[in-house]
N, C-alpha and C positions, 0 to 999 in steps of 0.2 A: 271779823269773820274770816279774814285771810289768815290771821294768827291761829285760829282754832283749826282750820283746815291743814295748816302746816304741822300743828301738833298731832293731829290724827295721822297724818302721813308719817311723821317722824317716829311715832310710837308703834306704827303698824297695826292700828286698831282695825279689827274686822267687825263689820256690822252683822248683827244676828238676823239678817234678812236673806231670803232665798236669792240666788243668783238671778233668777228670772225677774225679780222685782228691783234689783239694784240699779240697772240702767234707767228704767222709767223714773225711779226716785231721784237719781242724779239729774236727769233731764228736767224734772219738775223743779227741783231746787235751783238749778241753773237758770231756768226761765223766770222763776220768782226773783232771783237776784238781778236779772236783767230788767224786769218789768217794774219792780218796786220803786226804784228811784224816779222813774218816769211818772208813775202814778202819784207818788208823794209830792213831787214838784208841781204837777198840774193841780192837784187838790189844794195845795197850800197857796197857790196863786203866785209862786215864785217865777214860774214860766207862764207867759200868757198863751192862750190858745192860738193866737195868731203868730206864734214863733215860727221861724223858717224851717225848723226841723220837725214838722208835724208827722213825718213818716215814722217816727219812733213809737207813737201811740198804737197805730194798727199793727206794727211789726211786733211790739211787745205783747199785745193782745193775742196775735196769731201764734206766736211761739209758746206763750203760756197755755193757750187753748189746746194746741197740739200735744204739749207735754202732759197736760192734765188728762186729756183723752187717752193717751197711751198708758198713763199710770192707773187710771180707773179701770181700763180694760184689763190690764195685767193683774190687778188686785182681784177683780171680780172673777176672772177665769181661774186664778189660783185658789181662791176661797170656795167658789161654788163648784167648779168642775175638777179641781185638783190637777190641773194641767196648764201648760203654757198656752197663752192665747195664740190663735192662728194669725199668721202675718197679714193676710188680706183683711181680717176683721180689725186688727190693730191699726193698719194703715187707714182704713176707712173711717174709723172713729177719730184718729188723730187729725185727718184732713177735715172732718166735720167740725171738730173742736177748733181748729185753726180758722175755719170760715166763720163760725159763729162768734168767736171771740175777737177776731181781727176786724 
């Protein structure tokens, strides 16, 4: 994954995505990269649920929920209203996503 990101940066690849959707997409991918190892290690049984760093589970869920809320809000406003989502709406949905997922 790190190699592909390095190649993208080295070749100066530009995503064919509107600027208003790039930050939410980057946040969602970053949150996924943070949450995925925690989820896989818990599901596989490699890390017991009684491990001392249980804070990572709700933290990963909250970060992922907030990023997903931001991304979905940005996509819906861009596709349905053809405009950038208002900041108060985006913040409210991101906080709700973080609370529900965390």
